[in-house]
N, C-alpha and C positions, 0 to 999 in steps of 0.2 A: 879391406880396405883397415889401414891405420887410423886411429881416431884421429888426427892430423888432417888427413885424407878427406875422412866423413863430414869433418870442420867447415871444409874449405868447401865443399858440395852440399853443404845445410839448405840453403834457400832453392837450389834447386830441388831435390831431394824431398823435399815438403812438399814443394809446386807440385812435383810427379806422382808424390803421392796422394796430396788432395783430390788431383784429375780420378788417377787410377780406382780411387775407394770410395768418389764420390756416390755409386749405388749403395753404399752401406746405410740403410734405416737410423742404424744409432750413432751419436757419437763416441761412447767408447769403443764401438766396432773401428771408426777411423783410426780414432789414436793407435788401438793395439794392432791395427793393418800398419801404420806407419811402422813402430817400435818393432814389428815380424821382420820389416822390410829391410832395414836397419840392422838386426842381427842377422841375416844373410847375406848382407854385404861385409861384416867386421870381418876380421881376422880371426883365425880360430878354426880346426878342424872339424869339432863337432860341430853341428845346426840344429842338438834338440835344444827344447827349452830352457833346462836349468843351464848348460856353458852361456846360452844366449843371454839370458835376466842376468848372469854374474857380467858379464862383457860391458853389458849397458847398462847397468848398476839399477836394475829392477828387480835385485833380490826378494824383497819383499812383494812384488808383484808376479811373481811367478806363475801363480795359479791363475791371475788372470791371463796371461798371456795364453797359457795351455787350457784355458777355458776357448780363446779365442779361434786357439786353431784345431781344437777338436771337438765342442759339443755348439757354441754360438752357431744360431741359424744365419748365415748370407749364402746367396748362391756364387759359387765360383764362376760360371758362366760370365756373369755381370763385367767381373773384373777379369776376364781375359776378354773379351769384346771392348773393353775399355782400352788394353794393354794393345790390341790388335787394330784398333783403329788409330794410335797415335803412333804405332811402329808405320803402318801402312803410308801417313803421309811423310815418316821420316827416310822409310828406304825405297818407297816407291817401288814396288816389287815386279817381278816379271816371271817368279816361277815358287812353287810352292815345295818345299823341298820335308819329305816322307823319311823319320830316323827312329833308334828308340836306344835309349840307353840304359843300362845295367847299375843299380844302385849297390854294392858290395854289402852283405850282412854278416856278423858274427852270428848272430840268434835264429830263433824262428817264430819271434812273438810279431813281427812287421807285418801290414797286411801283406798279402799275396808273395811274400815272400817264397821263394821254393830254390830246389837246385834245379837250373834251366843255365841255356847259353846265354852269355852276352861280350858285346864287342869292347865292353871295357876291360875285361880281364883274357878275351881271346879265348875265351875255355869255362865249360861248364860248371857253374862253381853255386854256390849259394847267394843269394842275389834278388832284388825286386827287378822289372823292366818297365820301364817307361817309353808310350809312343810318343810322339811326338809331331808337331806341323810347325812348319819354320816359314817366314816369310823372307824370301832371298831377292837381290839383286846382284851386279858387278860388285860394289862395294858394301855390301852391309847384309847379314842376315837377323832374324831374333826369332825364337820357340814364342807364341803365341797362342799354340792350342796343344792339349796335350791331356794320356790318359795313361793311367795305371793298367795294365795288363795282369788279369786274373789268369793263371795256372788251370787247366784240367782239375789238378789235384785239389783244388780252392772251392770247384763248383760240385756244390752235392748231387745234382745230373748228370757228371760225369763218372763212367764206368771207371775212372781213374782217381775217386776223389778220395784225400786222404782223409780219416775221421778226426785225428788230432787237429788238420786245416780247417776243416768244417767246423768244429768248436767253438775256433778262435774267431769266428767270421764276427758271430757278436761282439764280442771286447775289443776285436778291430774296426767296428761300424761298418761293415760290409751290407751295404743294403739286401735286403733278403732278393730280390729280384736279380742282383748283378749274378751273372753265371759267365761263363767263359767265352770268347770271344776272340777269334783269329785276329791277328796285328793287322793285316791289310783292312779285315774291317773296320777297324776304327779308324782307321789314317780315313778311309771313305767317310765315313761319319763326320770325321774331323772335317774334311774340304765342305763336308752339307751344310755342318754347323756354319764354317768360317765363310760361305757363302750367304746363312742368314743374317750373316753381321754386314751384307752386304758389300764386301772384299771377296770380288771375283779375278783369280788370275788363272788362264785359261791353260798354263803349262806345269806339271809334275812331274819331281826329280823324285828317285826312291834308289837302294840299291838291292842285290839280289833277294834279298830276304822277301821282299813284295814285287819285285819282276819278277818272280818263277810264280807267282799265284794268276792262274790264268783269268780268274776270278776279279780280280785289281784291276788289271788292265782294261777288262771288260767294263767295270765298275765306271773308271775312268772314260772310255769309250762313251759309256753311256750318259756320261755328262758332260760330253763335247769339250773334254779337256784331250790335248795332247800329252805325250810322254816319254824321258829318256830315263828310264830302267836299268839298272843291272841285272843281269841273267846268271846264273849257274851253266858250264860247257855243257852238262849232259842235258839240256832241255830240250825237246827233241820239237822240232819244226819240217814245214812243207814248203819245196822251194817257190819263191815269189811266183813262178810261171804255173805253178801246178792246177789243176783244176778237176772239182770233183766230178763224178760222172756217176749217171745214175743206167741203173739194167736194165736191159729191157723188159716193160710189163704187159703183158696180156689179159691179165685176169682181172677180174672184178674188185677185190679188194685193195686195200691203201698200198698204194706202190714205195717200193722202196727207197728210204732215204740217198740221195747221191751219196758217191764214196771216193776219196781219192783212191787212183789207183796201185798207187806204190806206199809202201809203207813209210812212216816220217823218219827222218835221220835226227840224229843231236846237232844243236846250232853250233858247234865247233867243227863237223864234218864240213856242214854248207859252208860257215864261212873259209874255210880252208879250200874248200872247193872252190869258191868263187874268187880266192888269190887275196882275200881282206888279210888285214892284222892278225896275225895269230895268238897275238896277246890276251891280256882281258878285252871285253867290249860290253858295250850296251847295246839297249834294245830300242828304238825311237821308235815311236805309235804313227806308223803311219798305214795307210790304207793296202793291202796286197800281200801282208805279213800273216801265216796261219800257223799260229802257236797249237803246238798239242796240252 
């Protein structure tokens, strides 16, 4: 936003910041929360402390702004909850959308930066990845919950741990107990947290990065949520009418677990055999679908 555009909505912005940052315990935290919000909205490619402070005329207070962002003691969950309640009223969500976004980085000092795939660049590159939960309806959407993805190279307990990255954990402020968690699990954790705020949306939408994970789909089922998720064409499944069969058992030991009589087939093959669309497709969470 330009300075003129910012001035035109200043009253609304002040009211919004007062509501969202109300959980802050101290007046100075509420002030710097509003300053940081304005810094994120102003024009300028770089959103780090120094360029934001310069654009906002806060050059002399850049240390105070940096302290608010990096070390000031406040709970981000309270802020996310306040934002979610406001957006629920405005959006009237009918679905939760799970996604992740890459933040491209030139260096290696930022928390959790690593060479990994991101749709932002369409390739494996040096970046951070954030997993997000969005409230969505036919007319609007907003991200109200998010997590920074910690790659295995940043996890001391992982065989893939990178000594250089592990050494930077303290400097980056990564808690000692923070380890690698799969993106689909971060998504389920955010769904649980959002429910704890009193926001219960029973439909989930996600791309194949989440839909391919059986644990993610089962997690949604366990939470009573319906879902529409993308899947890869190589994912295997059983036809809807397939039934597991138990082998005859006459002994006294534990009976064998029922098994499907035929091996699973790729979802692409099943879709084509059923005469459905040959292009990309989604998996809708319904009873009777057995995915492997």
